[in-house]
N, CA, C and O of each residue as an XYZ file, in Angstrom:
608
protein
N       0.846     -1.179      0.000
C       0.000      0.000      0.000
C       0.886      1.235      0.000
O       1.766      1.390      0.846
N       0.641      2.090     -0.945
C       1.387      3.329     -1.011
C       0.689      4.342     -0.127
O      -0.526      4.518     -0.215
N       1.436      4.996      0.708
C       0.880      6.020      1.580
C       1.364      7.368      1.075
O       2.559      7.584      0.869
N       0.425      8.254      0.884
C       0.771      9.603      0.454
C       0.277     10.579      1.501
O      -0.782     10.371      2.093
N       1.013     11.617      1.732
C       0.640     12.650      2.679
C       0.233     13.904      1.920
O       0.955     14.357      1.032
N      -0.893     14.454      2.258
C      -1.410     15.618      1.564
C      -1.903     16.620      2.601
O      -2.509     16.234      3.601
N      -1.654     17.876      2.372
C      -2.224     18.915      3.223
C      -3.500     19.408      2.574
O      -3.540     19.620      1.362
N      -4.542     19.591      3.367
C      -5.824     20.001      2.811
C      -6.455     21.069      3.681
O      -6.743     20.825      4.853
N      -6.671     22.241      3.128
C      -7.264     23.338      3.881
C      -8.719     23.064      4.227
O      -9.228     23.591      5.217
N      -9.400     22.242      3.424
C     -10.823     21.982      3.646
C     -11.096     21.331      4.993
O     -12.175     21.505      5.559
N     -10.124     20.582      5.511
C     -10.306     19.961      6.827
C      -9.314     20.550      7.823
O      -8.728     19.826      8.627
N      -9.133     21.839      7.767
C      -8.302     22.577      8.714
C      -6.870     22.080      8.726
O      -6.312     21.815      9.791
N      -6.282     21.953      7.573
C      -4.895     21.521      7.382
C      -4.653     20.207      8.132
O      -4.182     20.211      9.269
N      -4.977     19.094      7.490
C      -4.799     17.780      8.084
C      -3.885     16.923      7.248
O      -3.532     17.295      6.129
N      -3.493     15.773      7.777
C      -2.688     14.797      7.046
C      -3.616     13.656      6.665
O      -4.465     13.252      7.459
N      -3.460     13.131      5.443
C      -4.341     12.094      4.952
C      -3.548     10.887      4.480
O      -2.443     11.034      3.956
N      -4.099      9.705      4.661
C      -3.555      8.480      4.113
C      -4.551      8.006      3.073
O      -5.719      7.803      3.402
N      -4.131      7.824      1.831
C      -5.056      7.553      0.743
C      -4.901      6.133      0.225
O      -3.787      5.647      0.031
N      -6.038      5.472      0.003
C      -6.060      4.177     -0.665
C      -7.173      4.190     -1.693
O      -8.102      4.991     -1.584
N      -7.099      3.329     -2.679
C      -8.164      3.224     -3.663
C      -7.546      3.048     -5.027
O      -6.318      2.987     -5.104
N      -8.286      2.962     -6.101
C      -9.737      2.910     -6.219
C     -10.281      1.479     -6.162
O      -9.541      0.519     -6.382
N     -11.555      1.346     -5.872
C     -12.272      0.080     -5.836
C     -13.568      0.296     -6.593
O     -14.346      1.183     -6.243
N     -13.810     -0.490     -7.615
C     -14.882     -0.217     -8.558
C     -15.924     -1.331     -8.580
O     -15.575     -2.511     -8.556
N     -17.202     -0.957     -8.624
C     -18.301     -1.882     -8.844
C     -19.041     -1.401    -10.080
O     -19.497     -0.259    -10.132
N     -19.160     -2.265    -11.069
C     -19.834     -1.886    -12.310
C     -21.205     -2.540    -12.337
O     -21.340     -3.743    -12.110
N     -22.222     -1.728    -12.621
C     -23.581     -2.238    -12.759
C     -23.910     -2.265    -14.252
O     -23.052     -1.951    -15.077
N     -25.126     -2.631    -14.604
C     -25.513     -2.755    -16.010
C     -25.296     -1.456    -16.790
O     -24.773     -1.483    -17.904
N     -25.688     -0.341    -16.219
C     -25.586      0.927    -16.939
C     -24.819      2.000    -16.179
O     -24.790      3.159    -16.593
N     -24.211      1.624    -15.092
C     -23.507      2.629    -14.304
C     -22.373      2.022    -13.515
O     -22.153      0.811    -13.535
N     -21.672      2.867    -12.834
C     -20.512      2.445    -12.069
C     -20.494      3.165    -10.738
O     -20.845      4.341    -10.641
N     -20.077      2.433     -9.711
C     -19.867      3.019     -8.399
C     -18.422      2.720     -8.045
O     -18.013      1.559     -8.018
N     -17.652      3.754     -7.777
C     -16.245      3.558     -7.479
C     -15.903      4.185     -6.142
O     -16.155      5.369     -5.915
N     -15.320      3.373     -5.248
C     -14.758      3.920     -4.024
C     -13.373      4.394     -4.426
O     -12.437      3.601     -4.534
N     -13.253      5.700     -4.646
C     -12.013      6.250     -5.177
C     -10.899      6.278     -4.144
O      -9.741      5.999     -4.458
N     -11.250      6.611     -2.927
C     -10.239      6.644     -1.880
C     -10.913      6.704     -0.520
O     -12.052      7.149     -0.375
N     -10.172      6.244      0.456
C     -10.579      6.390      1.849
C      -9.405      7.066      2.527
O      -8.261      6.634      2.394
N      -9.695      8.116      3.245
C      -8.663      8.980      3.768
C      -8.751      9.032      5.283
O      -9.809      9.327      5.838
N      -7.636      8.744      5.956
C      -7.601      8.943      7.400
C      -7.257     10.393      7.624
O      -6.161     10.841      7.285
N      -8.179     11.119      8.187
C      -8.016     12.561      8.358
C      -7.548     12.864      9.770
O      -8.156     12.435     10.750
N      -6.484     13.594      9.853
C      -5.969     14.042     11.142
C      -6.184     15.540     11.189
O      -5.540     16.299     10.463
N      -7.080     15.948     12.035
C      -7.504     17.339     12.094
C      -7.002     17.959     13.387
O      -7.370     17.523     14.478
N      -6.178     18.956     13.265
C      -5.599     19.606     14.445
C      -6.665     20.229     15.344
O      -6.422     20.446     16.531
N      -7.839     20.518     14.793
C      -8.905     21.150     15.575
C      -9.894     20.144     16.158
O     -10.897     20.545     16.748
N      -9.632     18.845     16.005
C     -10.523     17.805     16.516
C      -9.786     17.016     17.590
O      -9.015     16.109     17.279
N     -10.020     17.358     18.839
C      -9.316     16.701     19.947
C      -9.912     15.341     20.293
O      -9.367     14.635     21.142
N     -11.033     14.950     19.649
C     -11.662     13.679     19.976
C     -11.100     12.511     19.181
O     -11.374     11.358     19.515
N     -10.313     12.783     18.127
C      -9.759     11.683     17.340
C      -8.235     11.690     17.425
O      -7.607     12.728     17.635
N      -7.664     10.503     17.256
C      -6.232     10.322     17.402
C      -5.461     10.958     16.259
O      -5.899     10.936     15.109
N      -4.303     11.527     16.590
C      -3.455     12.161     15.582
C      -2.904     11.140     14.599
O      -3.075     11.292     13.390
N      -2.253     10.115     15.096
C      -1.709      9.074     14.222
C      -1.509      7.834     15.090
O      -0.511      7.725     15.802
N      -2.461      6.897     15.027
C      -2.387      5.735     15.914
C      -1.188      4.847     15.611
O      -0.710      4.785     14.478
N      -0.713      4.161     16.647
C       0.385      3.205     16.484
C      -0.079      2.012     15.652
O       0.672      1.487     14.830
N      -1.320      1.593     15.874
C      -1.921      0.483     15.130
C      -3.201      0.987     14.479
O      -4.096      1.490     15.159
N      -3.284      0.851     13.163
C      -4.464      1.301     12.426
C      -5.673      0.409     12.748
O      -5.504     -0.758     13.104
N      -6.882      0.952     12.625
C      -8.065      0.107     12.816
C      -8.122     -0.951     11.719
O      -7.618     -0.744     10.615
N      -8.742     -2.091     12.037
C      -8.846     -3.191     11.073
C     -10.305     -3.504     10.820
O     -11.124     -3.555     11.738
N     -10.611     -3.713      9.536
C     -11.964     -4.066      9.123
C     -11.971     -5.529      8.714
O     -11.290     -5.917      7.764
N     -12.741     -6.343      9.429
C     -12.849     -7.780      9.146
C     -11.463     -8.429      9.052
O     -11.225     -9.288      8.202
N     -10.566     -8.010      9.926
C      -9.221     -8.580      9.973
C      -8.265     -8.021      8.940
O      -7.076     -8.338      8.962
N      -8.772     -7.185      8.026
C      -7.927     -6.611      6.983
C      -7.716     -5.127      7.203
O      -8.062     -4.579      8.250
N      -7.145     -4.492      6.202
C      -6.892     -3.063      6.313
C      -8.015     -2.265      5.656
O      -9.085     -2.803      5.370
N      -7.768     -1.003      5.423
C      -8.785     -0.106      4.883
C      -9.256     -0.549      3.499
O     -10.379     -0.246      3.097
N      -8.399     -1.265      2.775
C      -8.801     -1.762      1.450
C      -9.963     -2.743      1.563
O     -10.826     -2.791      0.686
N      -9.986     -3.511      2.626
C     -11.083     -4.456      2.856
C     -12.401     -3.693      3.028
O     -13.442     -4.119      2.527
N     -12.347     -2.570      3.735
C     -13.538     -1.741      3.905
C     -13.968     -1.138      2.571
O     -15.161     -1.090      2.273
N     -13.018     -0.680      1.769
C     -13.342     -0.119      0.455
C     -14.056     -1.153     -0.412
O     -15.028     -0.832     -1.096
N     -13.573     -2.391     -0.382
C     -14.231     -3.465     -1.138
C     -15.654     -3.684     -0.633
O     -16.579     -3.856     -1.426
N     -15.823     -3.676      0.682
C     -17.140     -3.881      1.280
C     -18.091     -2.751      0.883
O     -19.232     -3.010      0.501
N     -17.633     -1.512      0.968
C     -18.466     -0.371      0.583
C     -18.856     -0.486     -0.888
O     -20.018     -0.288     -1.244
N     -17.877     -0.807     -1.745
C     -18.154     -0.955     -3.170
C     -19.222     -1.994     -3.459
O     -20.008     -1.837     -4.394
N     -19.255     -3.056     -2.660
C     -20.255     -4.113     -2.841
C     -21.617     -3.715     -2.271
O     -22.647     -4.160     -2.778
N     -21.638     -2.890     -1.232
C     -22.890     -2.532     -0.549
C     -23.612     -1.338     -1.168
O     -24.842     -1.288     -1.160
N     -22.866     -0.383     -1.699
C     -23.488      0.813     -2.265
C     -24.238      0.434     -3.536
O     -23.695     -0.255     -4.400
N     -25.456      0.874     -3.647
C     -26.292      0.644     -4.831
C     -26.588      1.995     -5.478
O     -26.824      2.986     -4.789
N     -26.572      2.020     -6.791
C     -26.890      3.266     -7.494
C     -28.381      3.512     -7.296
O     -29.192      2.718     -7.773
N     -28.769      4.582     -6.612
C     -30.193      4.832     -6.394
C     -30.946      4.974     -7.721
O     -30.527      5.725     -8.602
N     -32.061      4.243     -7.855
C     -32.826      4.258     -9.106
C     -33.256      5.666     -9.499
O     -33.202      6.035    -10.673
N     -33.678      6.440     -8.522
C     -34.128      7.806     -8.805
C     -32.980      8.650     -9.366
O     -33.174      9.411    -10.314
N     -31.805      8.517     -8.792
C     -30.635      9.269     -9.279
C     -30.253      8.795    -10.678
O     -29.950      9.600    -11.559
N     -30.271      7.488    -10.865
C     -29.903      6.925    -12.162
C     -30.848      7.407    -13.253
O     -30.407      7.830    -14.322
N     -32.162      7.342    -12.981
C     -33.153      7.731    -13.993
C     -33.089      9.223    -14.321
O     -33.466      9.636    -15.417
N     -32.614     10.030    -13.372
C     -32.502     11.472    -13.599
C     -31.116     11.868    -14.128
O     -30.851     13.046    -14.364
N     -30.243     10.879    -14.309
C     -28.906     11.168    -14.813
C     -27.990     11.843    -13.809
O     -27.056     12.553    -14.181
N     -28.266     11.616    -12.530
C     -27.462     12.249    -11.473
C     -26.255     11.373    -11.166
O     -26.401     10.187    -10.870
N     -25.095     11.944    -11.235
C     -23.861     11.254    -10.909
C     -22.891     12.227    -10.280
O     -23.175     13.419    -10.164
N     -21.758     11.717     -9.878
C     -20.733     12.571     -9.282
C     -20.123     11.934     -8.052
O     -20.405     10.781     -7.729
N     -19.294     12.686     -7.377
C     -18.529     12.187     -6.231
C     -19.151     12.648     -4.916
O     -19.450     13.827     -4.728
N     -19.337     11.685     -4.009
C     -19.788     11.969     -2.655
C     -18.592     11.773     -1.729
O     -17.915     10.747     -1.783
N     -18.343     12.758     -0.888
C     -17.287     12.648      0.116
C     -17.965     12.713      1.471
O     -18.632     13.693      1.802
N     -17.784     11.644      2.259
C     -18.439     11.547      3.563
C     -17.395     11.308      4.649
O     -16.391     10.631      4.428
N     -17.646     11.863      5.802
C     -16.753     11.718      6.947
C     -17.395     10.777      7.963
O     -18.603     10.826      8.195
N     -16.568      9.919      8.566
C     -17.058      9.009      9.596
C     -15.937      8.711     10.589
O     -14.768      8.986     10.320
N     -16.307      8.149     11.734
C     -15.352      7.817     12.777
C     -15.390      6.324     13.082
O     -16.452      5.702     13.051
N     -14.227      5.759     13.375
C     -14.134      4.442     13.986
C     -13.933      4.733     15.473
O     -12.909      5.282     15.880
N     -14.917      4.360     16.264
C     -14.901      4.684     17.688
C     -13.983      3.744     18.475
O     -13.496      2.748     17.940
N     -13.755      4.066     19.734
C     -12.885      3.263     20.605
C     -13.387      1.833     20.769
O     -12.595      0.922     21.006
N     -14.714      1.628     20.642
C     -15.275      0.283     20.775
C     -15.362     -0.440     19.425
O     -15.863     -1.562     19.354
N     -14.871      0.207     18.346
C     -14.891     -0.402     17.023
C     -16.139     -0.094     16.211
O     -16.212     -0.450     15.035
N     -17.116      0.559     16.817
C     -18.321      0.913     16.076
C     -18.017      2.063     15.118
O     -17.037      2.791     15.283
N     -18.878      2.208     14.117
C     -18.719      3.265     13.122
C     -19.795      4.311     13.361
O     -20.974      3.985     13.501
N     -19.380      5.564     13.406
C     -20.298      6.676     13.578
C     -20.219      7.562     12.349
O     -19.153      8.075     12.008
N     -21.363      7.740     11.681
C     -21.417      8.650     10.543
C     -21.316     10.065     11.076
O     -21.958     10.401     12.072
N     -20.517     10.898     10.426
C     -20.350     12.271     10.866
C     -21.133     13.228      9.972
O     -22.112     13.837     10.402
N     -20.679     13.354      8.705
C     -21.357     14.299      7.817
C     -20.920     14.074      6.371
O     -19.916     13.416      6.097
N     -21.696     14.636      5.470
C     -21.338     14.678      4.051
C     -20.531     15.950      3.851
O     -20.982     17.044      4.191
N     -19.338     15.802      3.298
C     -18.483     16.960      3.046
C     -18.740     17.563      1.668
O     -18.616     18.773      1.476
N     -19.102     16.700      0.705
C     -19.361     17.166     -0.658
C     -20.250     16.141     -1.350
O     -20.070     14.935     -1.180
N     -21.214     16.630     -2.133
C     -22.081     15.727     -2.876
C     -22.791     16.487     -3.991
O     -23.153     17.651     -3.820
N     -22.990     15.828     -5.135
C     -23.733     16.484     -6.205
C     -25.241     16.490     -5.958
O     -25.962     17.309     -6.527
N     -25.724     15.563     -5.098
C     -27.170     15.485     -4.864
C     -27.451     14.709     -3.586
O     -26.728     13.776     -3.236
N     -28.511     15.110     -2.897
C     -28.908     14.478     -1.634
C     -29.209     12.987     -1.787
O     -28.965     12.213     -0.861
N     -29.732     12.579     -2.936
C     -30.050     11.162     -3.158
C     -28.784     10.309     -3.028
O     -28.808      9.259     -2.385
N     -27.690     10.752     -3.628
C     -26.428     10.012     -3.549
C     -25.852     10.079     -2.140
O     -25.292      9.099     -1.647
N     -25.988     11.225     -1.496
C     -25.508     11.388     -0.117
C     -26.163     10.369      0.809
O     -25.496      9.732      1.625
N     -27.476     10.228      0.671
C     -28.220      9.310      1.539
C     -27.777      7.864      1.346
O     -27.753      7.095      2.307
N     -27.428      7.482      0.122
C     -26.984      6.111     -0.129
C     -25.631      5.852      0.525
O     -25.434      4.797      1.128
N     -24.711      6.780      0.417
C     -23.402      6.610      1.056
C     -23.562      6.601      2.575
O     -22.944      5.779      3.251
N     -24.370      7.490      3.114
C     -24.629      7.517      4.548
C     -25.238      6.192      5.010
O     -24.842      5.656      6.045
N     -26.195      5.666      4.252
C     -26.851      4.391      4.597
C     -25.825      3.278      4.744
O     -25.866      2.508      5.703
N     -24.904      3.197      3.791
C     -23.918      2.118      3.809
C     -22.918      2.294      4.952
O     -22.557      1.315      5.606
N     -22.474      3.506      5.201
C     -21.549      3.734      6.321
C     -22.195      3.286      7.629
O     -21.545      2.657      8.465
N     -23.468      3.609      7.802
C     -24.172      3.235      9.033
C     -24.374      1.731      9.156
O     -24.595      1.234     10.260
N     -24.304      0.989      8.044
C     -24.437     -0.472      8.071
C     -23.144     -1.187      8.455
O     -23.155     -2.387      8.732
N     -22.043     -0.463      8.471
C     -20.744     -1.089      8.675
C     -20.702     -1.925      9.952
O     -21.134     -1.481     11.016
N     -20.169     -3.152      9.826
C     -19.944     -3.931     11.040
C     -18.826     -3.293     11.859
O     -18.121     -2.402     11.387
N     -18.680     -3.765     13.089
C     -17.627     -3.235     13.959
C     -16.244     -3.534     13.401
O     -16.028     -4.538     12.722
N     -15.332     -2.652     13.700
C     -13.922     -2.771     13.353
C     -13.143     -3.154     14.610
O     -13.670     -3.087     15.721
N     -11.899     -3.552     14.427
C     -10.957     -3.614     15.546
C     -10.435     -2.192     15.661
O      -9.890     -1.661     14.693
N     -10.588     -1.557     16.828
C     -10.223     -0.137     16.930
C      -8.718      0.112     16.799
O      -7.900     -0.795     16.949
N      -8.389      1.356     16.519
C      -6.995      1.783     16.455
C      -6.425      1.826     17.870
O      -7.153      2.004     18.847
N      -5.122      1.659     17.954
C      -4.432      1.673     19.251
C      -3.336      2.735     19.214
O      -2.573      2.828     18.252
N      -3.274      3.529     20.274
C      -2.184      4.488     20.435
C      -1.727      4.449     21.881
O      -2.517      4.645     22.805
N      -0.433      4.192     22.062
C       0.162      4.097     23.403
C      -0.599      3.102     24.279
O      -0.824      3.345     25.465
N      -0.991      1.980     23.674
C      -1.664      0.917     24.410
C      -3.143      1.148     24.670
O      -3.796      0.304     25.284
N      -3.686      2.266     24.219
C      -5.089      2.600     24.451
C      -5.854      2.619     23.133
O      -5.324      3.023     22.097
N      -7.109      2.175     23.189
C      -7.971      2.266     22.016
C      -8.304      3.737     21.789
O      -8.592      4.472     22.733
N      -8.259      4.161     20.510
C      -8.511      5.565     20.186
C      -9.511      5.690     19.040
O      -9.678      4.776     18.232
N     -10.152      6.818     18.997
C     -11.106      7.183     17.944
C     -10.317      7.719     16.744
O      -9.364      8.480     16.916
N     -10.718      7.320     15.525
C     -10.024      7.756     14.320
C     -11.054      8.249     13.301
O     -12.105      7.635     13.114
N     -10.735      9.363     12.649
C     -11.632      9.950     11.651
C     -11.162      9.576     10.248
O      -9.967      9.577      9.955
N     -12.135      9.254      9.384
C     -11.862      8.946      7.981
C     -12.798      9.752      7.095
O     -13.854     10.206      7.536
N     -12.402      9.922      5.849
C     -13.286     10.450      4.812
C     -13.237      9.455      3.663
O     -12.171      8.953      3.306
N     -14.394      9.177      3.091
C     -14.480      8.241      1.971
C     -15.011      8.988      0.746
O     -15.925      9.806      0.843
N     -14.415      8.686     -0.403
C     -14.819      9.299     -1.668
C     -15.472      8.209     -2.519
O     -14.819      7.231     -2.887
N     -16.749      8.376     -2.829
C     -17.484      7.405     -3.630
C     -17.999      8.118     -4.879
O     -18.727      9.107     -4.789
N     -17.606      7.594     -6.055
C     -18.027      8.202     -7.317
C     -19.135      7.375     -7.957
O     -19.051      6.149     -8.030
N     -20.169      8.064     -8.417
C     -21.282      7.460     -9.131
C     -21.203      7.949    -10.575
O     -21.168      9.155    -10.822
N     -21.175      7.018    -11.530
C     -21.083      7.386    -12.946
C     -22.084      6.581    -13.756
O     -22.312      5.403    -13.481
N     -22.687      7.225    -14.762
C     -23.649      6.569    -15.644
C     -22.986      6.386    -17.002
O     -22.403      7.317    -17.560
N     -23.089      5.158    -17.525
C     -22.548      4.870    -18.861
C     -23.563      5.309    -19.901
O     -24.759      5.059    -19.757
N     -23.089      5.955    -20.933
C     -23.964      6.347    -22.042
C     -23.710      5.438    -23.212
O     -22.565      5.199    -23.594
N     -24.793      4.927    -23.785
C     -24.668      4.017    -24.947
C     -24.506      4.783    -26.238
O     -24.388      4.179    -27.304
């Protein structure tokens, strides 16, 4: 896994770890988990800066979660029929107990797509939490999910 560090003003100058892309192709459209980003926000004292041990999803790393999201997200029929596509960026937390808490939509072309990404994040099974200095810690992530319609 290649780790890249990026500074981003949108999240109050944070450090991000990027993985992706993971693609699910449907009959007439595509859903791609473009990246999942561990966001370290200097203004958020509730999440860990950089854990010693990353959280694990189903015994794997963040790529396992990206695959799971790609399989669970469905292109909403209403969005598809109206030709709505684009990238949804959503923020969520892996809590100290391993549960997933949806935080907010950071960017979306339409509420219909936002609701689908939010629905799937809320369905996530528990993770093995991140560890820092021997303690379980809360970690913030942002996920980028792209919805695209194929034109014949």
